[in-house]
C-alpha positions as CSV (number, residue, x, y, z in Angstrom):
1,X,21.9,-7.0,0.4
2,X,19.9,-7.1,3.7
3,X,19.6,-10.6,5.2
4,X,16.2,-10.1,6.8
5,X,14.3,-13.3,7.6
6,X,11.7,-12.7,10.2
7,X,10.0,-9.7,11.8
8,X,9.9,-9.2,15.5
9,X,9.9,-6.1,17.6
10,X,13.5,-5.9,18.7
11,X,14.9,-4.5,21.9
12,X,17.6,-1.8,21.6
13,X,20.3,-4.4,22.2
14,X,18.8,-6.7,19.5
15,X,18.4,-3.9,17.1
16,X,22.1,-3.0,17.3
17,X,23.1,-6.6,16.9
18,X,20.8,-7.2,13.9
19,X,21.9,-3.9,12.3
20,X,25.5,-5.0,12.5
21,X,24.7,-8.4,10.9
22,X,22.9,-6.7,8.0
23,X,25.6,-4.2,7.2
24,X,26.1,-3.9,3.5
25,X,29.4,-3.7,1.7
26,X,28.8,0.0,1.5
27,X,28.9,2.6,4.3
28,X,25.5,2.3,5.9
29,X,24.0,-0.1,8.4
30,X,20.3,-0.8,7.8
31,X,18.2,-2.1,10.7
32,X,15.0,-4.2,10.5
33,X,11.6,-2.7,9.9
34,X,9.9,-1.4,13.1
35,X,6.2,-0.6,13.2
36,X,5.4,3.0,14.2
37,X,1.6,2.7,14.5
38,X,1.7,0.1,17.2
39,X,-1.7,1.1,18.7
40,X,-3.7,1.3,15.5
41,X,-4.6,-2.4,15.0
42,X,-5.2,-3.8,11.5
43,X,-6.7,-0.7,10.0
44,X,-5.4,1.0,6.9
45,X,-2.5,3.5,7.0
46,X,-0.8,5.6,4.3
47,X,0.9,8.8,3.3
48,X,3.8,8.8,5.6
49,X,6.1,11.6,6.8
50,X,9.0,11.7,9.3
51,X,11.4,14.1,11.1
52,X,14.4,13.4,13.4
53,X,15.8,15.7,16.1
54,X,19.3,16.6,17.3
55,X,22.9,15.5,16.9
56,X,22.2,11.9,17.7
57,X,18.9,11.6,15.9
58,X,17.4,9.5,18.7
59,X,14.2,11.6,18.9
60,X,11.9,10.8,15.9
61,X,8.5,11.9,14.9
62,X,6.4,10.3,12.2
63,X,2.9,11.0,10.8
64,X,0.4,9.3,8.5
65,X,-3.2,8.9,7.4
66,X,-4.8,6.9,10.2
67,X,-8.0,4.9,9.5
68,X,-8.4,3.2,12.9
69,X,-11.6,5.0,13.7
70,X,-13.4,3.8,10.6
71,X,-16.5,1.7,11.1
72,X,-17.8,-0.7,8.4
73,X,-18.1,1.2,5.1
74,X,-17.7,4.6,6.8
75,X,-14.2,6.0,6.3
76,X,-12.9,8.1,9.2
77,X,-9.4,9.5,8.7
78,X,-7.2,11.1,11.3
79,X,-3.7,12.4,11.3
80,X,-1.7,9.7,13.1
81,X,1.5,10.6,14.9
82,X,4.3,8.4,16.3
83,X,7.0,9.5,18.7
84,X,10.2,7.7,19.6
85,X,12.8,8.9,22.0
86,X,15.2,5.9,21.7
87,X,16.1,6.0,18.0
88,X,13.1,4.3,16.6
89,X,13.2,1.2,18.7
90,X,9.8,1.7,20.5
91,X,7.0,4.1,19.6
92,X,4.1,5.9,21.3
93,X,1.3,6.8,18.8
94,X,-1.8,8.9,18.9
95,X,-3.9,11.2,16.6
96,X,-3.5,14.9,16.2
97,X,-6.7,16.8,15.6
98,X,-7.4,20.4,14.4
99,X,-9.1,22.9,16.8
100,X,-12.5,21.7,17.9
101,X,-14.4,24.1,15.7
102,X,-12.6,22.9,12.5
103,X,-12.8,19.1,13.1
104,X,-14.5,16.7,10.7
105,X,-14.5,13.0,9.7
106,X,-11.6,13.4,7.2
107,X,-8.4,14.9,8.5
108,X,-5.3,13.8,6.5
109,X,-2.4,14.6,4.1
110,X,0.0,14.8,7.1
111,X,3.4,16.5,7.1
112,X,6.3,17.0,9.6
113,X,8.8,19.9,10.0
114,X,12.0,19.9,12.0
115,X,14.1,23.0,12.8
116,X,17.7,22.4,13.9
117,X,18.0,25.9,15.4
118,X,15.4,25.3,18.1
119,X,15.0,21.5,17.9
120,X,11.3,21.9,17.6
121,X,9.1,19.5,15.5
122,X,5.8,20.4,13.9
123,X,3.1,18.0,12.6
124,X,0.2,19.2,10.6
125,X,-2.5,18.0,8.2
126,X,-5.7,19.2,6.4
127,X,-9.2,19.2,7.8
128,X,-11.3,18.5,4.7
129,X,-14.4,20.3,6.0
130,X,-16.2,23.4,4.8
131,X,-14.6,25.3,7.7
132,X,-11.4,23.3,7.5
133,X,-8.0,23.9,6.0
134,X,-4.4,23.4,7.1
135,X,-3.7,23.0,10.8
136,X,-0.4,22.5,12.7
137,X,0.9,21.8,16.2
138,X,4.4,22.1,17.8
139,X,6.3,19.6,19.8
140,X,9.1,21.1,22.0
141,X,12.3,19.1,22.3
142,X,12.5,16.3,24.8
143,X,8.7,15.8,25.3
144,X,6.3,13.4,23.6
145,X,3.3,15.7,23.6
146,X,2.2,18.5,21.3
147,X,0.9,21.9,22.0
148,X,-2.7,22.7,20.9
149,X,-3.1,22.9,17.1
150,X,-3.7,26.1,15.3
151,X,-5.2,26.8,11.9
152,X,-2.7,28.1,9.3
153,X,-5.7,29.1,7.1
154,X,-9.4,28.2,7.1
155,X,-10.5,27.5,3.5
156,X,-12.7,25.0,1.8
157,X,-11.0,23.0,-1.0
158,X,-7.6,22.9,0.6
159,X,-5.5,20.0,-0.9
160,X,-2.0,18.4,-0.4
161,X,0.3,20.2,2.0
162,X,3.9,20.0,3.0
163,X,6.1,22.2,5.2
164,X,9.6,23.2,6.1
165,X,11.7,25.5,8.2
166,X,14.8,27.6,7.6
167,X,16.6,30.9,8.3
168,X,15.3,34.3,7.2
169,X,17.6,35.5,4.4
170,X,20.5,37.5,5.9
171,X,20.0,36.2,9.5
172,X,21.1,32.6,9.9
173,X,20.1,32.5,13.6
174,X,16.4,32.9,12.9
175,X,13.6,30.4,12.1
176,X,10.9,30.9,9.6
177,X,8.3,28.2,8.9
178,X,6.7,27.6,5.5
179,X,3.6,25.6,4.6
180,X,2.8,25.1,0.9
181,X,-0.5,23.8,-0.5
182,X,-2.8,24.4,-3.5
183,X,-3.6,28.0,-2.3
184,X,0.0,29.0,-2.0
185,X,2.8,29.3,0.6
186,X,2.1,30.6,4.1
187,X,4.9,31.6,6.5
188,X,5.3,32.0,10.2
189,X,8.0,33.9,12.3
190,X,6.4,32.9,15.6
191,X,7.2,29.2,15.6
192,X,3.9,28.4,14.1
193,X,1.7,30.4,16.4
194,X,0.5,32.9,13.8
195,X,0.7,32.7,10.0
196,X,0.7,35.1,7.0
197,X,-1.8,34.7,4.2
198,X,-0.5,32.3,1.5
199,X,1.4,33.7,-1.5
200,X,-0.2,32.0,-4.5
201,X,2.1,30.0,-6.9
202,X,-0.6,29.3,-9.4
203,X,-2.1,26.0,-10.6
204,X,-0.6,22.8,-9.4
205,X,-0.6,19.9,-6.9
206,X,1.9,18.6,-4.4
207,X,3.6,21.9,-3.6
208,X,6.8,20.8,-1.7
209,X,8.8,23.6,0.0
210,X,12.5,23.5,1.1
211,X,14.8,26.2,2.4
212,X,18.5,26.6,1.6
213,X,21.2,27.6,4.2
214,X,21.1,31.2,2.9
215,X,17.3,31.4,3.4
216,X,16.2,30.9,-0.3
217,X,12.9,29.0,-0.6
218,X,12.4,26.3,-3.3
219,X,8.9,24.8,-4.0
220,X,8.5,21.9,-6.4
221,X,5.1,20.9,-7.8
222,X,3.2,19.0,-10.5
223,X,1.6,21.4,-13.0
224,X,-1.0,19.0,-14.2
225,X,-2.3,21.5,-16.9
226,X,1.1,21.5,-18.6
227,X,1.9,17.9,-17.6
228,X,5.3,19.1,-16.2
229,X,7.1,19.1,-12.9
230,X,8.0,22.7,-12.1
231,X,9.9,24.7,-9.4
232,X,9.4,28.2,-8.1
233,X,11.9,29.9,-5.8
234,X,12.1,32.9,-3.6
235,X,15.1,35.0,-2.6
236,X,13.3,37.3,-0.2
237,X,12.0,34.8,2.4
238,X,8.8,33.8,0.7
239,X,7.5,37.3,0.1
240,X,7.4,36.7,-3.6
241,X,8.5,34.0,-6.0
242,X,10.3,34.0,-9.3
243,X,8.6,32.6,-12.4
244,X,8.1,28.9,-12.7
245,X,10.8,26.8,-14.4
246,X,10.3,23.3,-15.8
247,X,12.2,20.5,-14.2
248,X,10.8,17.7,-16.3
249,X,8.2,17.4,-19.1
250,X,6.3,14.2,-18.5
251,X,6.1,11.4,-21.0
252,X,3.3,9.8,-18.9
253,X,-0.2,11.2,-19.2
254,X,-2.0,9.7,-16.2
255,X,-3.5,11.9,-13.6
256,X,-4.1,11.3,-9.9
257,X,-5.7,8.0,-10.4
258,X,-4.5,4.6,-11.5
259,X,-1.1,4.5,-13.3
260,X,-1.4,2.3,-16.5
261,X,2.3,1.4,-16.5
262,X,2.3,-0.1,-12.9
263,X,0.8,-3.5,-12.2
264,X,-2.5,-3.6,-10.2
265,X,-5.1,-0.9,-10.0
266,X,-4.3,1.8,-7.4
267,X,-3.7,5.5,-7.3
268,X,-0.2,6.7,-8.2
269,X,0.0,10.5,-8.7
270,X,3.5,11.5,-10.0
271,X,4.5,14.0,-7.4
272,X,8.2,15.3,-7.5
273,X,10.3,15.5,-4.3
274,X,13.1,18.0,-3.6
275,X,15.8,18.6,-1.0
276,X,18.4,21.2,-0.3
277,X,21.9,20.5,1.0
278,X,21.8,22.3,4.4
279,X,25.5,23.4,4.1
280,X,26.3,23.8,0.4
281,X,22.8,24.8,-0.8
282,X,22.8,22.4,-3.7
283,X,19.2,21.6,-4.7
284,X,18.2,18.0,-5.7
285,X,15.0,16.7,-7.3
286,X,13.8,13.1,-7.6
287,X,10.6,12.4,-9.6
288,X,9.1,9.5,-11.5
289,X,7.6,9.2,-15.0
290,X,7.3,6.8,-17.9
291,X,10.7,5.3,-18.6
292,X,12.1,2.6,-20.9
293,X,10.3,-0.2,-22.6
294,X,11.0,-3.9,-21.7
295,X,9.1,-6.0,-24.2
296,X,5.5,-4.7,-24.1
297,X,5.9,-3.1,-20.7
298,X,6.8,0.5,-20.0
299,X,8.6,1.0,-16.8
300,X,8.2,3.8,-14.3
301,X,11.6,5.3,-13.7
302,X,13.0,7.6,-11.0
303,X,14.6,10.7,-12.5
304,X,17.4,12.6,-10.7
305,X,18.3,16.3,-11.2
306,X,20.5,18.8,-9.3
307,X,21.2,22.6,-9.3
308,X,24.5,24.0,-8.1
309,X,23.5,27.7,-8.8
310,X,20.8,28.2,-6.3
311,X,18.0,26.7,-8.4
312,X,18.6,29.0,-11.5
313,X,19.3,25.9,-13.7
314,X,19.0,22.2,-13.3
315,X,20.8,19.3,-14.8
316,X,18.9,17.1,-17.4
317,X,16.8,14.4,-15.8
318,X,18.8,11.2,-15.4
319,X,17.1,7.8,-14.8
320,X,18.2,6.0,-11.7
321,X,18.4,2.2,-11.2
322,X,17.1,1.4,-14.7
323,X,17.5,-2.0,-16.3
324,X,16.8,-3.3,-19.8
325,X,16.6,-7.0,-18.8
326,X,13.8,-7.0,-16.2
327,X,10.4,-5.3,-16.1
328,X,10.4,-3.1,-13.0
329,X,8.8,0.1,-11.8
330,X,10.1,2.7,-9.3
331,X,7.7,5.2,-7.8
332,X,6.8,7.4,-4.8
333,X,10.3,8.8,-4.1
334,X,11.3,11.0,-1.3
335,X,14.7,12.7,-1.0
336,X,16.7,14.2,1.9
337,X,20.3,15.6,2.2
338,X,22.1,15.5,5.5
339,X,24.8,17.8,6.8
340,X,27.6,15.7,5.3
341,X,26.2,16.1,1.8
342,X,25.0,12.5,1.6
343,X,21.8,12.2,-0.5
344,X,19.1,9.8,0.8
345,X,16.2,8.4,-1.4
346,X,13.3,6.3,-0.3
347,X,11.0,4.7,-2.9
348,X,8.9,1.7,-3.9
349,X,10.1,-0.9,-6.5
350,X,8.5,-3.9,-8.2
351,X,11.8,-5.3,-9.3
352,X,11.7,-8.4,-7.1
353,X,8.9,-10.0,-9.3
354,X,8.5,-9.5,-13.1
355,X,4.9,-8.3,-13.7
356,X,3.0,-7.1,-16.7
357,X,1.6,-3.6,-16.7
358,X,-1.9,-4.7,-17.7
359,X,-4.1,-7.6,-16.8
360,X,-2.4,-8.0,-13.5
361,X,-4.5,-7.9,-10.4
362,X,-1.6,-7.5,-7.9
363,X,1.3,-5.2,-7.5
364,X,4.1,-7.0,-5.7
365,X,6.6,-4.5,-4.4
366,X,9.2,-3.5,-1.8
367,X,10.4,-0.4,-0.1
368,X,14.0,0.5,-1.1
369,X,16.6,3.0,0.3
370,X,19.4,4.5,-1.9
371,X,22.2,6.9,-1.1
372,X,24.9,8.9,-2.8
373,X,28.1,10.5,-1.4
374,X,29.2,12.2,-4.6
375,X,26.3,14.4,-5.5
376,X,24.3,11.8,-7.3
377,X,27.0,10.5,-9.7
378,X,27.0,7.0,-8.1
379,X,24.5,5.3,-5.8
380,X,24.3,2.3,-3.4
381,X,20.9,0.7,-2.6
382,X,19.4,-1.4,0.2
383,X,16.1,-3.3,0.2
384,X,14.2,-2.3,3.3
385,X,11.4,-4.9,3.4
386,X,12.2,-8.6,4.1
387,X,9.3,-9.9,2.1
388,X,7.7,-8.5,-1.0
389,X,4.1,-7.4,-0.5
390,X,1.0,-6.8,-2.6
391,X,0.2,-3.1,-2.7
392,X,-3.4,-3.9,-3.7
393,X,-3.9,-4.9,0.0
394,X,-4.7,-1.4,1.2
395,X,-7.1,-2.3,4.0
396,X,-9.9,-0.3,2.4
397,X,-13.3,-1.2,0.9
398,X,-12.9,0.5,-2.5
399,X,-13.0,-0.6,-6.1
400,X,-9.5,0.7,-6.7
401,X,-6.8,0.4,-4.1
402,X,-5.4,3.5,-2.3
403,X,-1.9,3.1,-0.9
404,X,-1.5,6.8,-0.4
405,X,0.2,9.4,-2.7
406,X,3.8,9.6,-1.3
407,X,6.4,8.4,1.3
408,X,8.4,10.3,3.8
409,X,11.8,10.2,5.5
410,X,13.6,12.0,8.3
411,X,17.3,12.3,9.3
412,X,19.1,13.6,12.4
413,X,22.8,13.4,13.2
414,X,24.0,10.0,12.0
415,X,20.6,8.4,11.6
416,X,18.1,8.2,8.8
417,X,14.5,7.1,9.1
418,X,12.8,6.0,5.9
419,X,9.0,5.8,6.7
420,X,6.7,3.9,4.5
421,X,3.7,1.5,4.4
422,X,4.0,-2.2,3.8
423,X,1.2,-4.9,3.7
424,X,2.8,-7.6,5.7
425,X,3.1,-9.9,7.4
426,X,-0.7,-10.6,7.2
427,X,-1.8,-8.5,4.2
428,X,-2.2,-5.6,6.7
429,X,-1.0,-2.2,5.6
430,X,1.0,-0.7,8.5
431,X,3.7,2.0,9.0
432,X,7.3,1.0,9.3
433,X,10.7,2.7,9.7
434,X,14.1,1.2,9.2
435,X,16.9,2.8,11.3
436,X,19.7,3.5,8.9
437,X,22.9,4.3,10.7
438,X,25.0,6.6,8.5
439,X,28.7,6.2,9.5
440,X,29.8,9.5,7.9
441,X,29.6,11.7,10.9
442,X,29.9,15.5,10.8
443,X,31.4,17.4,13.8
444,X,28.8,18.5,16.3
445,X,31.3,20.8,18.0
446,X,34.4,22.7,16.9
447,X,36.5,24.7,19.3
448,X,39.6,26.7,18.4
449,X,42.7,26.3,20.5
450,X,45.9,28.2,20.5
451,X,45.0,30.5,17.7
452,X,42.2,32.8,16.7
453,X,39.0,31.8,14.9
454,X,39.3,33.6,11.5
455,X,36.0,32.4,10.0
456,X,33.5,29.6,9.6
457,X,31.6,27.4,12.1
458,X,31.0,23.8,12.9
459,X,28.9,23.4,9.8
460,X,31.8,24.5,7.7
461,X,33.7,21.4,8.7
462,X,31.6,19.2,6.4
463,X,31.9,21.3,3.3
464,X,33.8,20.1,0.2
465,X,34.3,23.6,-1.2
466,X,33.0,27.0,-0.2
467,X,32.9,27.8,3.5
468,X,35.9,26.9,5.7
469,X,36.7,26.7,9.4
470,X,39.7,29.0,9.5
471,X,42.1,29.4,12.4
472,X,44.8,32.1,12.4
473,X,47.9,31.7,14.6
474,X,47.8,33.5,17.8
475,X,50.1,34.2,20.8
476,X,49.2,31.0,22.7
477,X,51.4,28.0,22.6
478,X,50.4,24.4,23.2
479,X,53.3,22.6,24.8
480,X,54.2,19.4,22.9
481,X,51.4,20.0,20.3
482,X,50.4,22.3,17.5
483,X,50.4,26.1,18.0
484,X,46.9,26.5,16.7
485,X,44.0,24.4,15.5
486,X,40.6,23.1,16.4
487,X,39.2,20.4,18.7
488,X,36.2,18.6,17.0
489,X,33.7,16.3,18.7
490,X,31.8,13.7,16.6
491,X,28.7,12.1,18.1
492,X,27.8,8.8,16.5
493,X,24.7,6.6,16.4
494,X,26.7,3.5,17.4
495,X,27.2,1.8,20.7
496,X,30.5,0.2,19.7
497,X,33.0,0.9,16.9
498,X,35.1,-1.7,15.1
499,X,36.9,0.6,12.7
500,X,37.7,4.3,12.3
501,X,38.9,6.4,9.4
502,X,39.2,10.1,8.8
503,X,38.3,12.1,5.7
504,X,39.9,15.5,5.7
505,X,40.2,18.3,3.2
506,X,42.2,21.4,4.2
507,X,45.1,23.7,3.5
508,X,47.2,26.5,5.0
509,X,48.1,30.0,3.8
510,X,51.7,29.9,5.1
511,X,54.5,31.0,2.7
512,X,56.6,28.9,2.2
513,X,54.2,26.1,3.1
514,X,57.1,23.8,3.8
515,X,57.6,25.7,7.1
516,X,54.3,24.4,8.5
517,X,53.5,21.0,10.0
518,X,50.0,19.6,10.2
519,X,49.2,17.1,12.9
520,X,46.0,15.1,13.3
521,X,45.2,13.5,16.7
522,X,42.5,11.4,18.3
523,X,41.7,11.5,22.0
524,X,42.6,8.1,23.7
525,X,39.9,7.5,26.4
526,X,42.0,4.8,27.9
527,X,45.2,6.9,28.5
528,X,43.2,10.2,28.8
529,X,45.7,11.8,26.3
530,X,45.9,12.8,22.7
531,X,47.4,10.3,20.3
532,X,48.9,11.3,16.9
533,X,47.4,9.5,13.9
534,X,48.9,11.6,11.1
535,X,51.7,14.2,10.6
536,X,52.5,15.8,7.3
537,X,53.3,19.1,5.5
538,X,50.1,20.6,4.3
539,X,49.5,22.3,1.0
540,X,48.4,25.8,0.1
541,X,45.5,24.5,-1.9
542,X,42.7,22.1,-0.7
543,X,44.0,18.6,-0.5
544,X,41.9,15.6,0.5
545,X,43.5,13.0,2.8
546,X,42.0,9.8,4.2
547,X,43.5,8.2,7.3
548,X,42.9,4.6,8.4
549,X,43.2,4.4,12.1
550,X,45.2,1.3,13.1
551,X,45.0,-1.0,16.1
552,X,42.0,-1.4,18.4
553,X,39.9,1.7,17.8
554,X,38.0,1.2,21.0
555,X,40.7,3.3,22.6
556,X,39.3,6.4,20.8
557,X,35.6,5.7,21.3
558,X,33.8,7.3,24.3
559,X,31.1,4.6,24.5
560,X,28.9,6.2,27.3
561,X,28.6,9.4,25.2
562,X,28.9,7.7,21.8
563,X,31.5,10.2,20.6
564,X,35.0,10.5,19.1
565,X,37.1,13.5,19.8
566,X,39.6,14.6,17.1
567,X,42.1,17.5,16.8
568,X,43.8,19.0,13.8
569,X,46.5,21.7,14.3
570,X,49.4,23.4,12.7
571,X,52.8,24.7,13.9
572,X,55.7,26.5,12.2
573,X,58.8,24.3,11.7
574,X,61.0,27.0,10.1
575,X,61.2,30.7,9.2
576,X,58.1,32.2,7.6
577,X,57.9,35.1,5.2
578,X,55.1,36.6,7.2
579,X,54.3,36.6,10.9
580,X,50.7,35.3,10.4
581,X,49.3,32.2,8.8
582,X,46.0,30.5,8.6
583,X,45.0,26.8,8.9
584,X,41.9,25.8,7.0
585,X,39.5,22.9,7.4
586,X,37.3,22.5,4.4
587,X,36.0,19.1,5.5
588,X,36.6,16.8,8.5
589,X,34.5,13.6,8.8
590,X,34.8,10.5,10.9
591,X,33.8,7.2,9.3
592,X,32.9,4.9,12.1
593,X,31.8,1.2,11.7
C-alpha cells in the first residue's frame, strides 16, 4: 500500500523520489496527491475531468466545477481549468467562460477531450442560462492557453455533457469530435469550430461517448425511467445509432439525490462510465449499484463488464473489490484504457472506516486507483489519499452536501492522472491528481530495417491478437545482425531505471521454421552499439516470451531522452522451402522500473 504520511507540494526531484518510495508490489508507481486548483483558495470544487497529451504524458489538462467567485450565500460556478507542462508537478489554473453573449452565473459540468492524432485538447462545459448550452474551447499542443470558446448548441435545459474524439470510420487519419448530452450527440469535423445538430438518443442522463479504433461510437447512459444502465452505438460515425441495449438493471432505486445505502447525506447519482481499448476495440463498462448485504447495511458495489464484439454483447456485471466481512461502499467510478490494454479505474471507497448506511452524519472515504492487465480478470489497487476525509465537508451552504456527480482521469504515454476531490487537510474540498507511472511502455516508434514492411504500424506492437507489425525479408543485409526486422523506440515516464524486462509475442511464416533465427537486442548507450539479450528459434504460431535483462540496466537507458531502444529481427540459418518469409510482432512491451 502507499506509505503517504504528509502532504507538501513536491518539486520534480522530490516527486520522483517519493514515487519510487511508494512503489507497490505491483507494476505501477503512485506519486503523492498534488493540488491542481492552486489559485482557487478554500472554495468548493467538484466534478473533475482530465486529459493527458503525447508519448510522455507530461502535458496534462484538468477541469472542474469552480466556486471561487461565490459570495456569501450566492453560488457562482465557473468551469475551472488546470494546465501542467511538467507531468503534474506544478499547475497553472484559470476559468474557461462561454462566449460573452451566453455567459451566466452557473457554468459547470466540465469535460475534457484529447485527440492523439493532432495532440489537441478541448475543455467544455454547460452555461445554465436561458440562452446557454454546451460550449467548448481548444488548446493547441505546447501552449497553456485556449482559443476563444464556441457554442456547440444554444438550448435552455441542457444537462450533463461529456465528449470524446476518434477517427471517422474508414479513415484512421482523421479526427471527429463528439459531444453527448441530454439532447443527443453533436459532432464536429473542424476540430471543434463548427458542430452538427445533435442526434437524439432518447431519455437519459449522463451520456458518455467513446470512439473505437475503427471509428465506431459508443454512448453509455442512465435510463432513469427504466432504472437501467444502457448503451447505444453507431457504426456510421454518429450519423445514426442502433437501438439501446441494457448493460445493467439496477437494484437500487434512488435518483440523482441522496443515496440511502451510503453514509452521510449527499448527492450520489449512479452514472455508468465506459472506455474503449484504442488498439483492440474492446469496450469496458464500470458502474455502481446496490450490492451485497453486510449485517443490516447494503453496500454500493462497482460492477465491471466488457464487450469483445464491438459492443454487440456484454459480459454479465461482475462486482469488483467486494467483501463480506466489512461494510464498505464503492462509487463514482471512472475508467480508461491505454494503448497497452491496461485498464485504469478511479473511484471513491468508504472501506477504511466501517460505517452504517443510516443515522450517520459523516461519510469517511478515500480515493482509490485500480488497474488490470488481463482484460479485467484480475486487479491490483492503490489507495490515493493519505488520510481518509469526510465527504460531507463540501464547502457549500446547503442542507444536503454536494460532492459532485463523478470523477475523471486522463492518461498519456506511460502516465495516468486520476483527478478527484478530497476534503483535506483542513476540511477544504480541493482538486488533486496523483501521478501514476505505468511501467508497461508501448513503442512510440517502429522502423523496419533490412526487409519490407508487410503490414501494421507502431500501434500494432502492443496488440495481443489481431493486428501485427509484419516485416517481409528483402534484398538488404545487415552485417553481423538479422536480415530483417524492426527498430523500436520506447519513451518512459521515468528519470532512472533499476530493472528492465521485455514482453514479446510474435511468430514467423518461414517453412521449415527451424531455418529461421530470432534475435532481440537493446541499444547500449555506453558502448553506442547493439547488445544481444535473447536468441532463439521462433515458432510459426504466436508465442509469448518474457526476457529479464541482466546486469546494470542503466547501460540501456537514454536518460536525457527517457527512452529505451530495442530491436527484433530474423535471419535464415538454413535452406528454406520458399524464397520469402515474414517476421511478425504481435506485441512488444518494455517493463521499466
